[in-house]
N, C-alpha and C positions, 0 to 999 in steps of 0.2 A: 790187357791185364784184368781178366775177370775170372771168376770161378764158374765153371760150367758143370752141368749135369745132363746125362743122356740116358736113353733107354737100353743101351747095350750093357754088356757085363763088365765093362771097364770101370774102375773107380773114378769118382769125381776128381777133376784136376784143379789144382790151385796154382794160379799164375800171378796173383798180386792182390792189391787191396780192392775188392769189389767182388761181384758174383753175377752169375746168370741163373735164374731159377726157372725150372721147367715144370709145369703142372698142367693138368687137364682142365679144359673149360668148354662149356657148351655141350657136354655129353648128356643125352636125354635119358636120365635114370630117375628112379624114385628119389625124392628129396633126402630120405634117410641114407641113401647110398652116395649122395654127392658130398664127397669129403674133401675139404679144402686143405691142401698141404703145400709146403714150400717146394718140395722136390718129390715127384711121384711118377711112377710108371704103373700101368694097369694092364692086366691081361684078362679078357672076358671069355668065359666059357658058357655052356648052356645052363649050368646049375650053380656056378660059383663065381664070385668076384675076387680075384687075387690081386692085392695091392701091395706094392713094394714101396715103402716110405722110409727114406733115409737109411736104407739097408735092412729094415725090418719088414718081414712079410706077414701080412694078415689075410685071412681067408674069410669072406662073408658068404654064408649060405643063403641063396635066394629062395624065396618061397614060390609056390606054384604060379601065382599071378605074375610075379616078377620074371620068372622064367618064360612065361608065355609072352610077356611084354617084349623081352629082348628078341624072341624068335618071330614076332609078328612081322609080316611082310605083305599086308593086304594091298598096298599100292605098288607092289613089285620090288620094293626095296626094304631092307631090314630097318627095324625101329632105331637101332643104334647105327647111325650112319657116320662112320669114321671120317670119310672125306669132308663132312661138314663140321667136324670138331675143330676147335682152335687150340693150339698148343702155345702157351704164353711163356715168354722169356722175360724175366724181370732183372733188375739191376740194383745193387746196393754199393754205395761207396764211390760213385763217380767223382764226387768232390775230392775225396782223399786220393784217388788214383791220379787225378790231375795234379794234386799237390806233390805227389811223389815224383812225377815226370817233369814238372815245370818249376817246382818250388813255390808255387802260388795256388791259392784256392780259386774256385770258379769265379767268385765275385771280385777277385783282387785285380785282375787285369783283362783286357780284351784278348790278349794272347792265350791266357789260361782258359778263358771261356770258349774260344774257337777250338782249342784242343779237345775240350769236352764234347763239343758238337761233332767233331770228326770221329770220336770214339763211338758215339751213339749212331751216327750215320753208317759207320762200318758195321756195327752190330745189326742194324736194319738190313744192310746188304747181305750179311751172312744168313739172316733169317729167311730172306727171299730165296737165296741159293739152296738152303736146306729144304724149303718148301718145294721147289722145283725138282730137286734130286730125289726126294722121298714121296712125293705126291701127297704131302700133308701141309697143313696151314700153320706156319710158325709166325708169330707176331710179337712185338715188344709191348711190355706193359709195366707201369709203375706198381709193382707188387707191394703190399703193406710191409712185410718183413719185420713185424713187431719185435720178434726175438732175434732174428738173424743179424740185424745191425749191431746188436749187443754181443752176440756169440762170436762173430767174426773179429770184432775188435779185441775180445779176450784172447782168441787164438793167435792173432798177430802179436799181441803183447808177450804171449808165452814163447812164440817161436821166432819172432823177428825183432826182438829188442836188441839194442836200444833205438834203432831207427824208427820203429813203429811208435815209440813213446811220443815223438814229436808230431805224429800224424793223427792218431786217434783223438776223438773229441770227448769232452766231458771232464770229470773230476777223478784223477787217478787215485787220490788219497781215499776217496769214498768207494772206489771201484765202480763208479757210475760212468762207464765209458761206452762209446758207440761210434758208428760210422754214419755219415749223413745218408739218409735214405734216397734211393733211386737217383734222379737227376736234379734233385733239389739243391738250392744254394744252402750254405751253412745257416742253420736256423738261428744262430746268434748274430749273424751279419746284420748291421744296422741299415735297413732299407726302408724307404717309404713304400706304402703298399703298391703304388703305381709302378715303380721301378721293378719291384720283385715280380709282379704279375707279368710285366712286359718281358723281362729277361728270361724267367723260367719258361714262359710261353714259347720261346724260340725252339725248345726241345720238343714241344708237343706234336708238331706235324710228323715227327719221326717215330712217335710212340702210338701205334694204331689202336691198341687194345684199351687205352685209357690212361690219362694223365691229368694232374691237377696241381694247383698251387694253394698252399696253406697260408692264410692270413690270421695270425694269432691276435685276438682282440684284448685278451686279458679281462679286466673289469670294465673296459670301455663299452659304451652302448651308443653306437652311431645311429642316427635317425634312419627310419625305413626309407625315406626319400633319397638320402645320400647313398645308401647301400644299393638301392635300385638303379640310381644313376651310374654308380661305379660299375655294376654288372653289365648294364647295357653298353656303356662305352668300352668296357673291356672286350666284349665280343665284337664290337664294331671296329675297334682300332688296334687290337693286338691279335696274336695267334694263339692265345691261351684257350685251352679247351674247357677247363673247369676251375672254379674258385671255391674254396671251403673257408667260410668265416667261422672262426672258432673262439667263442667266449669261454670264460672259466667261471666255475661256481664252487661254492662251499655248502655242503649239506650237513646238518647237525643230527647226530644219531640219538640225541636226547630229546630235543623239542621238535625235531623233524622239519625245521624251517630250512629254506634254501636262499642263498644270497649270491650276488655277483662277486667274482674275485676268489682267489685262493687265500684263505685266512687260517690262522693258527687256532682261533677260537670262534665260537658262535657269537655274532653281534646281538642276538636276541636274548639268549639265556646265559652267555658267558662260558658255556661248557667247552672244554678242549677236546671232547670226543666228537671230532668232525672228520669229514672226508672230502677231498677235492673231486670235482667232476670236470673233465674236459676231454678234448679229442686226442686219442692216442695215435691213430693214423686216420682211417676213414670213418671212424665211429667214436662216440662218446662212451666213456666208462670211468669207473672210480679209480682214482690215482693209487689207492692202496693195493690194487691188483697189478700194478705195473712192475716190470722187471727193472733192474738197476740202470740199464742202459737208457730206457725211456725216461726214467726219473732224471737222469743226467741231462737229457735233451730238454726236458720240461724246464729245468732250472736255467738252461741257456737260451731258451726261446726269446726272440725279440718281439715284444708286444707292440703291434702297430697302433699308434695313437693319432696318426695323421688324418687328414680330411679325405673321405671316400667319395666326395662329390665333385672333385676337381680333376678331370682328366683331359682338359682341352688341349694340352700340349703333347699328348701321347701320339706317336706315329708308328705305323706298322713297320716292322723290320722282318726281313726274310731270314730263314734259318741258315742261308749260305753266306751271310754277311760276316 
C-alpha cells in the first residue's frame, strides 16, 4: 500500500496510505543543476537539461562549460555515468499503513511492528529486482518529505473520508494534519529515548541510502558526557544508523536574543514578536516558515526528558525478530 512514481509515461498510482518517492541522487552535475525534488525524472542531452517534476517540465539551457563537462570522456567514460547514479525510493506513512491493515500503530504491538518490517523488507526486495531488471541502482531512503506528509493527509481526507479521519495525525479543527514520516514511530508516542532508538533502528539495515531517529529534547539540556555515552552505546548495542538530537529555541525579533524552548514571549525584553527555531526534518529552520502539517507534528512531538547516559540494559535485536 504505497504511492509509487516511475519514469515511464504512466501516471503515478495511489494504492493506500503511504508513498514511494523516486528522485535522482549522486549525479555529477554543477551544484546549480542539482535540484532536489520529491518526484523527478530527467533526460540529459548535449545542450539542455529537461526535468519533469510532478508533471511539470522545465528546460535548463547549459552554458558552454557545462556542455563540455557532460561530454568529457578523458578516462574513456562519460562524465555523467548513469550506472553509478543511485535512484532513491522513499516512504511516507508506514505507521498509518500499518494502522489501516492491523488496527494498531507501529508502537502499539509486536504484531503491528513486525507487519511494518515486512512491508519495508518487501520494498527492499522490489528495489533489488528493479535494479537487476533495468541495470540501475535503486535503494530505499528516509526522504524528508516536509510537505508530502501534509499533502497526502489532506488528499486522503478529501477522497477517503470518513475512514481516513481516524488515521491521519494532527488537529483536524486547525487543519494541522499529517502522516508519520518514513518508518518513524508516531512522534507523539511516549517512549524513553533508549527504546525509541532501539526500535526504530530495526528498520535501518533495510534502508541503505540513509535512516535516522529523531530525539526531541525540547528545552532540556543533557550534559555532553551523557550524550556522548548515549551515542557510543547506541552504535555498539543497537542497529540504529544515526541519531538526531533536536533542541528547541526561541529567538526575539526585537532584542535579537535567543533562549532555550519554544516560548510565546521573549524572557529578556517581554516582546511577543518571537519565532521558534527547531528541526523540521533533517535541518533547523524557523517555525514560522512551516506548513500546517509540520506545525501539527510539532505540537504532538514527545519531548524526551529521560537520562541519556543509561543504556546498560539495551540488547541488539535483529530485524527479522
